[in-house]
C-alpha positions in Angstrom: -3.3 -8.9 -10.6 -2.1 -6.2 -8.4 -4.6 -4.7 -6.0 -4.2 -1.0 -5.2 -5.9 -0.2 -1.9 -6.9 3.4 -2.2 -9.2 6.1 -0.7 -9.6 9.9 -0.7 -6.6 12.1 -0.5 -4.0 9.6 -1.6 -0.6 11.0 -2.6 -1.0 11.3 -6.4 2.6 10.5 -7.4 2.8 7.5 -5.1 -0.2 6.1 -7.0 0.5 7.2 -10.5 4.1 6.3 -11.0 4.0 2.7 -9.5 0.7 2.0 -11.2 2.0 3.1 -14.6 5.2 1.0 -14.1 3.2 -2.1 -13.2 0.9 -1.7 -16.3 4.0 -1.0 -18.5 5.5 -4.3 -17.3 2.4 -6.2 -18.3 0.7 -6.4 -14.9 -3.0 -5.9 -14.5 -4.2 -3.6 -11.7 -7.5 -3.3 -9.8 -8.5 -0.4 -7.6 -9.9 -1.6 -4.3 -11.6 0.6 -1.7 -14.5 1.0 0.6 -17.3 1.5 -2.0 -17.4 0.1 -5.5 -18.0 2.8 -8.0 -16.8 5.6 -5.8 -14.5 8.1 -7.3 -11.6 9.1 -5.0 -9.2 11.9 -5.7 -5.5 12.6 -4.9 -4.6 15.3 -2.4 -2.2 17.3 -4.6 -3.4 17.0 -8.2 -6.9 15.7 -7.6 -6.1 12.6 -9.7 -9.5 10.7 -10.0 -9.5 7.0 -9.4 -12.7 4.9 -9.6 -13.0 2.1 -7.0 -13.6 -1.1 -9.0 -14.0 -3.5 -6.1 -15.0 -3.2 -2.5 -12.7 -4.5 0.3 -15.7 -6.3 1.8 -16.4 -8.3 -1.4 -13.1 -8.8 -3.2 -11.4 -12.2 -3.1 -7.8 -11.8 -2.0 -6.9 -15.0 -3.7 -7.3 -13.2 -7.0 -4.4 -10.9 -6.2 -0.6 -11.5 -6.7 0.3 -8.4 -4.7 -1.2 -5.4 -2.9 0.1 -1.8 -3.2 -0.9 0.9 -0.7 -0.1 4.5 -1.7 0.4 7.1 1.0 -1.1 10.4 1.6 -4.2 10.6 3.8 -5.7 7.5 2.2 -4.2 4.9 4.5 -5.4 6.9 7.6 -9.0 7.1 6.1 -8.9 3.4 5.2 -7.9 2.3 8.7 -11.1 3.7 10.1 -13.0 0.9 8.3 -12.9 -2.5 9.9 -13.5 -4.1 6.5 -10.3 -2.4 5.1 -8.3 -3.4 8.1 -9.5 -7.0 7.9 -8.8 -7.0 4.1 -5.2 -6.0 4.7 -4.8 -8.4 7.7 -6.1 -11.3 5.6 -4.0 -10.4 2.6 -0.9 -10.2 4.8 -1.5 -13.8 5.9 -1.2 -15.1 2.3 2.5 -14.2 2.3 2.1 -12.4 -1.0 3.9 -9.0 -1.4 2.5 -5.8 0.1 4.1 -2.7 -1.3 3.6 0.2 1.2 4.9 3.7 0.6 5.0 6.8 2.8 2.0 6.8 5.2 0.8 3.3 4.0 2.0 1.6 7.1 -0.7 3.4 9.1 -3.2 0.7 8.1 -0.7 -2.0 8.8 -0.3 -0.5 12.3 -4.1 -0.7 12.8 -4.1 -4.3 11.5 -1.5 -5.1 14.1 0.9 -6.5 11.6 4.2 -4.7 12.3 5.4 -6.3 15.6 9.1 -7.1 15.1 8.8 -6.3 11.3 11.4 -4.2 9.6 9.8 -1.2 8.0 10.2 2.3 6.8 7.8 5.1 6.2 7.2 8.9 6.2 9.1 10.7 9.0 5.9 11.8 10.8 4.9 8.1 11.5 8.2 6.9 12.7 7.1 7.0 16.4 3.8 5.3 15.5 5.8 2.5 13.8 8.0 2.1 16.8 5.0 2.1 19.2 3.5 -0.7 17.1 6.5 -2.8 17.7 8.1 -2.3 14.3 11.9 -2.1 13.8 12.1 1.2 12.0 14.9 1.6 9.4 15.5 4.9 7.8 16.2 3.6 4.3 14.7 4.3 0.8 13.5 0.7 0.7 13.1 -2.0 3.4 12.2 -5.5 2.6 11.0 -7.9 5.3 9.5 -11.1 4.0 6.4 -10.0 2.0 6.4 -6.4 3.3 8.2 -3.9 1.0 8.1 -0.4 2.4 9.5 2.9 1.2 9.7 6.4 2.8 8.0 8.7 0.3 8.0 10.4 -3.1 11.8 10.8 -3.5 12.2 7.0 -3.1 9.7 6.1 -5.8 12.3 4.9 -8.4 13.8 2.3 -6.0 10.3 1.5 -4.7 9.2 0.7 -8.3 12.4 -1.3 -9.2 12.1 -3.4 -6.0 8.4 -4.0 -6.5 8.9 -5.1 -10.1 11.8 -7.4 -9.1 9.7 -9.0 -6.3 6.9 -9.6 -8.8 9.3 -11.4 -11.1 10.3 -13.9 -8.4 7.0 -14.3 -6.7 
């Protein structure tokens, strides 16, 4: 099961394309957010997503991986202690975290990036460095269980890498 941590104003394409690829490869997905039953929408196409599970109640042991799409969603999520703790606890499992674009914002708030190699959207580069991360301007960066990508143009390699990581984990 792949958890998709999501909230309002997510980047539609960063959610849609990886999610479809996961499902097409036979993986199950679950939408995890602040409030179960809430419908959140993408920022460009208003893609609706219903939150199936709450971060405060979901058992991270039931997940094989966690994907965090970008947009404004990660910034919204990091304002909730329950979401930050969810990410922090999931990270400790060593299972893969797929973070694209602005997704590292919640990883910054969870204080998980010190000395980690990571990439992300250009507007958060200084935030990443300030959090102690080793920023690498590449379409995909893999550091242990953290797989990060810069943004929409890198989605094909993000998906390929995520699917390969899922095959070996």
